[in-house]
C-alpha positions, 0 to 999 in steps of 0.5 A: 164557457166565457168567449171573448170574440171580436165584434163584426167591424173586426171582419169588414166596415159596413156602412149599414148598422147591419152587416149584409152578406149577399150572392148566389147560392151557388158560383155555376159560371164566371159570368154568372158569378161576376155579373151577380158580384157587380150587382152585389157592389152596387147595393153596397153589400158588405160581402160577397157570398157564393157555394164552391162546394154544395152539400145536397140531401140526395145524390145527383144534384148540382154539387158545385164547381169545386176547385174550378170556381175557386180560380174565378174568385181573384178576378170577381174580387178585384173587380168589385173589391168585395171580400168573398165568403163560402162554405167549407165542409172538411179540411180539404175545403179550409185548405182549399179556400185558404189557398185561394184567398177566400176571406171568410168561411162558413160552416153549413147546417150538416156539417155543424150536426157533426162534432167529428167533423167540426173537431177536424175542420177546427184542427185545420184552423188552428194558427189561422187568421179567418173569420169563420161563421157557424150556421146552426145544425139542422136539428134544434139543438141549441148545445150541438150549435154552441158545441160546434162554436166552441171547437172553432174558437179553441182553434184559436179563431176570435172572429166568429159568428153564429148563423141562424138558418132554421131547423128542419120541419118534418111536416108541411109548413110555411117556411122551409126550415122552422125559424125557432126564434127562442133558440137563436134568442138563448144563444144570444143571451148566453154569448151577447158579444158573439155576432148573429147573422139571419140567413132568411133564404134557407129559412123561408125556402121561398123568396115571397117570405125573405123580406118578412123574415128579414124584417123580424130578424131587425125586430129581433136585433140581429147583427146582420143579414145573409141573402142568396142573390141571383142574376137570374133565379129561374135558371139557377142550379141550386135553391132556384125558389129562395134566391132573388134578383139583385133588384129584388135585394135592393128593395128588401134592404131599402124597405127594412126597418132597423130599429134601436135597442132603446130610446132617449125619449124620457116619457118612452123610458117612463111609460115602459118602465111602468109596463115592465113592473106590471110584468114583473108583478104578474110574473111573480104571480105566475111563478107562485101559481105554478108553485101552487100547482106542483105541490098539488102534482106532488100530492097526487103523487102520493095517491098514486103511489097508494093506489098503484096508478100510473104517473102519465094518464092519456085520457087526463092528458087530453082533457087538459090539452082540449080545455087549455086551448078552448080557455086560450081562445075565449081569452084571445091567446093564440092557443097554440101557444097556450098548448106549448105552456101546458105541455111543459107544465104537464110535462114537470107535474108527471116528472115530480109524481115520478120523484114523489112516488121514487122517494116513497118506495124508497122509504118502504 
């Protein structure tokens, strides 16, 4: 599906190359909301964010102030002049947010994962002219992310953005949510005009890592950042560990190195083209080697069929996995990267062997 979406500058005029959305995880009190918003204004943040409703993994936690907090929005907008963004998780949320003049809506990861809920929200947005951002689902499913975006687009919303907040990790890792940058990059490849915003707060889960995640997003040419900032993170009612003070946010933004997609330097262009030509040559050789390897896998499939042997053999896979990691280390390559490559190669080899055996069986 081809989506013709509006650029970010249709939403709000930004003083930077990238859009910056900042503010507290949750809108807790009128004082906390206003004081944080004033600091965001001083930092030239483009859009003020704040959670009105907070979906919690387990009951009993702070789930937002709801309608009570919506009543504080008008005063804060008048005091700062900043547009306000919040998360909606149901048609009722959409109706209330629009009633209280919320300027930008986003749909959270726990909502994006459910196509039924996404459709209900899309139906509630029909005929509405408001920017909507869609976070990736909690699980690493690009099709589900795209499907959620398409539902909002089909409702007539043209000011659409995607928010990359990382994916749930099932084991302890450095970051709270695994970035899986390649998934966001594939979304950008398929929909190059779709604004892509990084949510480093939810990826990192720890304020100590937020700056490095922000910089990685800039290195990958993201269109914007959404960063949680609280006037006093130590007493925040939700996600305290991943919120930064306004002062820290200012330092993060000042330290960002925003790079260009290209350069007008003639020597750079010439050298880059030479290196890319070498890469293209090597990539072609890689494809030729993979083709030769798969041809051998086909022959193995024939032998396994003749001898009634299973296509997958754990011992052989263990041997491949261990030796290739060892080879990687000797050649100064990342062993985990090489392991992932050979997982894909071995999976395709097994698939081809099964296909060979099936075809031979049908001919008998």
